[in-house]
N, C-alpha and C positions, 0 to 999 in steps of 0.2 A: 273188760270191766262191765259191771251191769250198770242200769241207768242210775240207780241211786248212788253208786260209787262216783259216777262221773259228775253227778250234782253237787257231791261233797267238794270235788276240785273246782268247780265253777263257783261255788260259793265263796271262795277265796277273794274273787273280785265284786261280790255283792255290793259292797258299798259304792262302786263305780256305777253299777246298775241303777242304785237308788238315785244317783245325781243325773241320770239320762232317761227320760221318759219314754224313749223308744227302744231301750234295751230290755233284755229278758234274763231273768235270773238263772234259768236251766238250759238255755240254748247254747250249744257248743261254739256258735258264731256271735254270741253277745247281743246281737240284733241282726236284722235281715236286710238292711239297706246301707250300702257303702258311703251314701252322702251323709249319714250320722256318725261314721267313724273316720274322723280325719287325722289319721296317724302321720300322714305326710306333714300337714301344716303344724300339728302339735308336737310331733316327735322327730321330724326329719326323716322318716323311715318310707322308703319306696321300694326295697327289695328284701328278698329273704335273708341274705347275709347280714344286712343292717339290723334286721329284727333279731336275729341270733345274737349278734354282738350286743345288743341293747340289753339282753336278758341278765347280764352281769349286774345290772342295777339292782336286782334283788339283794345282792350282797354289798353293793358299793354306792348305794343311792343316799338319800337324806338322813337315814338313820345312822349313818357313821359319824355324823356331827353330835349326836346325843348318846351313843352307845357307852362312851367312857363315864358320862354323866350318871346314867342309870347304874351302872357297874359301882361306881363310887357311892352313890347313895344306899345301895344295898349293903355294902361292906363296912361303911363308916360309923363310928360312934358319933353322937350329936356333936361333941366338942371337935371331933376331927373333921367333921363335915363343915362346921363353921370356919375352922382354920383353913380348910381348902377353898372355901368362898373368898376368903380374904386375899388368896393369891391370884385370882382370876381377873381379867378385864371386864368391863362392863358388859359386852356382848356374851362372852363365855359364862359370866356369872348368871345371866337371864337364862341361858341354855340349861345351866345346872339347876337352877330354881324351878324351871319348867319340869325337869325330870323329877325333882323331889315332890312337886305337887301332884304328879300323874303317875308316880311309880304303883300307888294302891289299885289303880285301875288297869294299867297295862302290864305290870310285873317287870320281870328283868328284859322280857322282850322289847321294852321300850315302843319305838314307832317303826319297827322293822316291817310291820304289817302294811304300813302305807307303801313301802317299796314292793313287797310281795303282791299286794292287791293290785298295784299298777301293772306289774308284769303279767298278772293273770289277764287283765283286760287287753294287754298287747297280744297275747297268745290267742285269745278268742278273736280278736280282730284280725289277726293273721290268717286264721282259718278262712274267714269271711273274704279276705283278699286272695287266697289261694296260694299263699306263700308257704304254709305247711298244711300237712293233712291231720286227720282227726288223731290217728295213732301217734304222730309226732307230738300233737298237742297234749295228748293225755300224759305221755312219758314226761315231757317237760314240765307239765302241771305237777306230776309227782315228785319232781325236784324241788318245787316250790312247797308242797305239802310237807315234806320232810323238814324243811326249814321252819315252817309255821309250827308244826308239832314239837320241833326242839325248843322253840323260843317261848311258846304260849301253852297254857294248860287247858284253855277252853276257847269257845267262839267268843265268849264275853270279852275275855283280855284281849283276844286277836281284833275284834272289831273296835274295842277302845284304842288300842294301838294305832289303828288306821285313822280314826277320828282325831287323835291328838297329833298324828304325824301330818295330817291335812292341814291342822291348824298351824303347826309349825312351819311348814311350807309357805302358808298363806302370809305369814308375818315376815319372812325373811327379807323382804325389801325394805322393811322399816329401819330406822335409825337404832343405834344401840340402845340409847336411853329411852326409847319408846317401846322397847320389846316387852317388858313385864306388863306394861299397861295394855298392850295389844294382845298379849296372851289371855289376859284376865277377860277380854271382851270376846274371845272366840266362842264362848259357850253360847252366846246370843247371836253369832253370825250365821246368816241364812244358810250359807254353804255347809255349816256343821249341823244346824237344826233340820235341814232337809234330810240329810243321811239318816240321822237318828230316828226321825219320825217315820220315813218311808220304810225303813228296815223293820221297825216295830209294826207297822201297819201291813206291809205287804210281803214281808219275808219270815214272819214269826213261825208260820206253819212249816216253811221250808227247813228252817235251822231245827225245829223240833223233831224232824225226822232224820237228821244228820248228827248223831253223836260225834263229839270231838275225836274220840278214839276209834271210830268206825274202822275195821280192816279194810284195806284198800288193796285189791288184786291188780297191780299196776302191769302195764304191758312191759315187755323187753324193750331195751333201747333199739329203735328201728335202724336198720342199716343205712337207711336213706338219709340219715343225720351225718353219716360219714365220720370225719374226725371230730366233730363236735361232740364233746362228752362233758357232762355237766355233774359234778359230785353231788 
């Protein structure tokens, strides 16, 4: 892969770079100092196998709690949607109402970008730790790129999906009856505004040179991955 294609893959985790001042938008290793990448404390990952096992989170992470809500909002008539809300408990209703308010920004992909972006961060951190090499990282990134392009139609909807996903995750510890209020407050939460402002300020030129549908000449699956095969 040429450098521009690799940058496209690394852009999947750009929102995590925006949150970390010592990180790099285009570096294969995310940043250059292990002390700033605490995947052991934050993720409990200390080995290559643990890292590979964690990658399934791209499909089984927080987005699974909202996928059906986004699907139903897309297919329901207004009367059907209201009837559906009446069948839900307080927490699920808050989830579904969040999906209805953010579908216009995220599209049917919902918050899957939150899970995909975090796995991109882990892959780049894994290269820094020496758990995987660059070719392995690029192939694994390619699996995430396929997911991102399937669920989203632009960088805008992908990045929106990440930001909404981060807000969703940030509020999970709140009581059921507090969720709607907390979701409304997330637009002013510093963890959200930092991502948006820094991406706009520091990564605008990067995304301008990375069309969403850019052809990607991905490497073949490395034999070093053994039986690990990710569709």
